[in-house]
N, C-alpha and C positions, 0 to 999 in steps of 0.2 A: 504494500500500499504506500501511499504518499500523502503527506500532510501539507496543505496550503493554508497558512494562517491569515484569515481575512480579518485582521486587526490593525488598529493604528499603532504607530511606533516601530522602532527598529528591532523587531522581535525575532527575526528569522534565525539568527545565530543561537539564541536561547532555545528555540524549538529544535534546532539541529543538534544541540548538545544532549537532547533527550531522546529523539527518535533517529538521529543520524543525518548527516548532510545528504546522503544518497536518497533519503526519504522525505526531504524538505523542498518545497517549492514556494518561492516568495509571492506575495500578493499585496498590492496597494489597491485602495478602493475609495469610492465616494458613494455612500448610501446613508441617507438620514432616516432614522426610525426611532420611535419611542415606545416604551412599554409602561403603561399605567396599571394594567390588570394582568396578573400572571397568565401567560399563554396567549395573550392577545396583543399583537404587534400593530402599531399604527405606522404605516409607511408614508413618509413625507416626500420622498423623491420618486417620481414615476420612472418607467423604464428608460425613457429617452434622456433623463439626466442622471441615471445610475451608471457608474463607471468602475471598471476593474482593470488592473494591469497585472499580468502574471509572468513569471520568469524563473528560470533555473538560477540558482545562486552563482553558478560559474558562467552564466551568460549564454549557454548553448541553447539551441532550438531543438526540442525533443518531442517525440510523439505524445508523451504524457502531458506536456504543457499545452499542446494543441487540443488534447482531449479536455483538459480543464477549461480552456478557452471556449470550447463548444458548449460545455455545461453552463458556464457562467453567462454565455451570450443569451440564454433564455431569461436572464434576470435583468440585464442591462448591456451596455456596450462593454466589450472586453478586448483589450490590446495585449499582444505578446511583446515583451521587451527583453533585450539582452543587457539591460541596465536596471535590474530590479532594485538594487540598493539606492541608485540615484532617483528612481521613481518614488521609492518610499520616503527618502529624505525630502524630496520636493513636496510630497503630501504633508510630511511633518512640518516643513516650513509654513505651509498654508494653515495647518492646525495651530501653530504657535501664534499666527496672526489673527486667528478668529476664536478657536476653542479656548486659547489661553486667556485673553482678557474677558471674553464673553462669560466663561465659566465661573468668574468671580462674582457675577452680578445677579444671576437668576432671571435675566430677561430673555425674551425671545430673540432669535438671531437678527431679525430685521430691525427690532427696536434697539438692540445693543449696537449694531453697525451704524445706526443713525445718530448716535450720541456725538455732540460736538467734540472734536479732537480725537475721536476713536480711530479714524482713518490714519492719521499721522502716527499714532502709537502703534498701530498694526504694521505699518511700513517699517518703523524702527525695529520692531520685534523680528520681522522677516529678514531685515538686513543682518541682524546678529546671527540668526539661524543659518542664513546662507553662508556667512563668513566661516562659521564653525564647520558646516558641511563641506565647504571647499577645502578647508584645512585637513579634513579627514579623507579627502580624495574622492568625494561623491560628486558626480556630474549631474546637475539638474536636467530634467527633460520635460517635454510637454506632458501634462496630466489632465485629468477630467475630460478626456476626449478631444482636447485641443489639437489642432494641426501644428506642424512645425512652423509654418509661416505665421500662425497666430501667436506663437511663442517666441518669435524673433524679436531682436532688440537688445537693449541693455539689461543687465541683471535686475536693476530696480524696476524696469518696465515689466519684466517677466514676473516679478513678485506681485506687482499690482494686478497683472492679468490673471494670475493664478488665484489671488484672493477674490477678485470680482467674480470670477467664474464660479468659485466655490460658494460665495454668498448667493449667487443666482440659483444655485442648486439647493441650498439649505435655508432659504429665507423663512420657510415655515418651521415651526418647532423650536426646541431648545437644545443646546449642545450637550454632549455626554457628561462632562463633569457636573453640570447642573443636576442631572438625574442622580448622579452619585451622591451629591450633597443632600438632595431631597430625601433620598432613601437611607441616609445615615451611613453611607460607605465612604471610604477614603477614595478620592478621585484619582483618575489615571494621569493627572497632570505631571506627576513625577516622571512618567515615561514619554512625555511630549516635550513641554517646556523644560522640564527637569533634566532631560538628556542634553539639551543645548547648554544649560548652565553648567552641568557637570563636565562635559567635554570641553567647554570654553575654559574652565578653570585649569583643566589638565593641559590645554594647549597654550595657555596664556593669552586668550582672546577675551576681552571684556564683553560681558553680556548683561548689563545692568537692567535692561527692560525685562528680559526673561527671568532674571534673578528676582525682580520685584513680583512678577506673576507667581513664581514658585513660592515665595515667602507668604504672600497673601493667601494662596491656596492652602499652605501649611497651617496657617492660623485658622482658616475655616475648618480644616480637617480635625484640628485639636480643640475646637470649640471656643477659641479665644475671641473670634468674631463670627458674625453670621454672614452667609451669602446674601448680599444686598446691593442694590443700585449704588449706594453711597461708597462702595469699595472702588468705584471708578475714580473718585476724588483721591482716595488713598493711593491708588495706583499712580496717578499723575504726580502726587507728592513724592513717592518713592523714586520714580523715574527722574524727577527734577527738571 
């Protein structure tokens, strides 16, 4: 058998350490859904804005990847990539720009995105995440079904394109860390923005914006503060 982890974050090496690299296929995705009642999933992204990228960890094109592509194509668009680590880091960048700050506030995605100053903060978060990913050797690539020509331009332009495309897909609903906090769970931010902060420290790359998101999320997790719209002002203060 083979395991394709349809999860956020750079999780493939962890999965491979358990089941073996020969049984692990990478997957990046964009699919917004919410669960308020056990067993009942509210899907927010229709098929035409649902996206997957699958790829072997070594970049080879194999029959099993084509088979997974065929299966996932029943759910949404599915691309095969020889750069799955780059695709996943590109999605992680987009998540740090949206999931990161939005997850502190408890607001719907469209409402959070419209807050004055949010766009600029999101771009700063993305620049930090891109710098860390570049230092790690990841090559960003078109995501969310974008064509290469739509992803052309400077790195900053690509960040904005990825974020706007993601927001267009997830305007309805609330992001995953919000559901974690509502349900009394520790959020997954440690494995999104937290990875940028951790790797930035190891590489000597400043990541003050992602650090601020991680710290506020930690305070929510430990019950020091509540998830609330007012945390946006706290975030702006911490970023400076």
